[in-house]
N, C-alpha and C positions, 0 to 999 in steps of 0.2 A: 504494500500500500504506500502511496506517495504521501508526503507530509502536507498538511493543510494548516492555514492560520485561522484560528477561531477567535473572534472578538466577542466573547460572552463570559460572564462571571461563572467560575466553576470552583466551589469550595469543597474542601475535604477536612474532616475531623478524624484524626488518626490517634491511636494509642500504641505506644511501642517504646523503643529504646534508641539512643543515639550515642555516637562516639566519634572521635577524631580518627580518620582513616590513616593508617600507617602506609606511607607511599612505597615502602619496600614489600608490601603484601599485595596480592591480587584483590580487587574490589569484592569478588564473590566470597572471599574468605571473611571479610568484615561483615558482609551482608548475611551470610549463613550464621555467623556468631550471634549477630543481633536477632535474627529470626528465631534461632534456638531459644534465646531468652524470652522472646515474645510468646512463643507457643508453650513454654514452661509456665509462664505467668497465666496464660489462658487456661491451661489444664489445672493448675494449682487452685485457681479461683473459680473454676467452672463458669467461665464467662461466655455469653452468647455473642457470636460474631458472624461476619459475612464469609469468612474463609478465604479472603483474597489478600495476598501480601502486597504491601506498598513499600517502595523505597524512595526516600527523598535524598537527593544529592544537594547539599547546601554549600555556601561559600566556605572557603578555608578548609576544604576536605572533611567537613562534618557529614556523616551519614546517619540517617534516621531510617529505621525499619519498623513498620507497624501494620496495624489492621484497623478496619472499621469495626466497632462494637455495636451491638443492637442497643445497648444502653451503657452509659458511663459506669466504670467500675466503682464500687462502693467500698468503704473500709480502707484496708491497708494495702491496696494495690501499689506495686512499684512502678507502674506505667507512667511514662511521660505523655502528656496530651500535646498533640501538635496540630495546629490549624494551618492549612495550606490553602491559599486562595489565589486562583489565577483570574486575572481580568482579561488578558489577551495571551494566547499561547499557540505554539506550534504543536500539532498533534500528529502522531503516526502510530499505527498498529503493526507490530512486527509479528509475523506468523512463521514459526520455525524454531530451530535450536537456539538456545541462549548463546551458544558460541558464535552465532552469526549476527548478534546485536550490533557489533561495531559497524557493520555495513549500513544498517538502518540509521545509526547515529550520524554517519557521514552524509547520508541522503537528507536527513533533517537539517543538518548544519548547512548543506549546500542550498537547500530551499530557503532557509532564513537569510543567507547571504544574498541570494538572487533577488529576493523581495526587498532587500535593503532594510531588513528588520534587525533589531538588536536584542540579544538575550542575556539574561543574568540569572543567577540562582534564585529559586531552586529548579531542579529538573526532577520530575516524578516518573517512576516506573510503577505500573500496575500489572501484576502477574495474574493471568487467568488460571483456572484450575489445572492441576497437573494432569498430563497425559503421557503414558509410557511411549507413545509415538511422538518423538521430538518434533516431527514435521508439523504437528498440530498445536504446539505450544503457542500461546498468545501473550504478548507483552505490549501494553499501551505505554507510550512515552509522551510526556508533556513537557515542553520547554517554556519557561516563563519569558514573555516578550515585554519589552519596555518601550 
């Protein structure tokens, strides 16, 4: 799918964990570490959720991984609440193996440049439900445009 620019407010309220990404590690290592924490918190507190993982790439190499919950956690949850609001963004849906996401990112960046747009953090990835057939995996990517 080709990237498109959408000029419409799109808010996300996510619950998860964040950390500074170590530039000597692969991004997927940081993401899996954070998502493991997310799902441990969900299981421990029996939280109702949508089952969809979200990853936010912030400025200064801060990564946030989280999910949407049916209702906010009560009590002693360790979750960080993160509101992400896009007013204008570049959007693309990647279908296929995660190992091919780099090509989709290059297409989005080319579209942004060709349209004379400017982007800045955050970038959001929304992962569809898992499928053993990697050719069917879906990842939505949103670039914040300013």
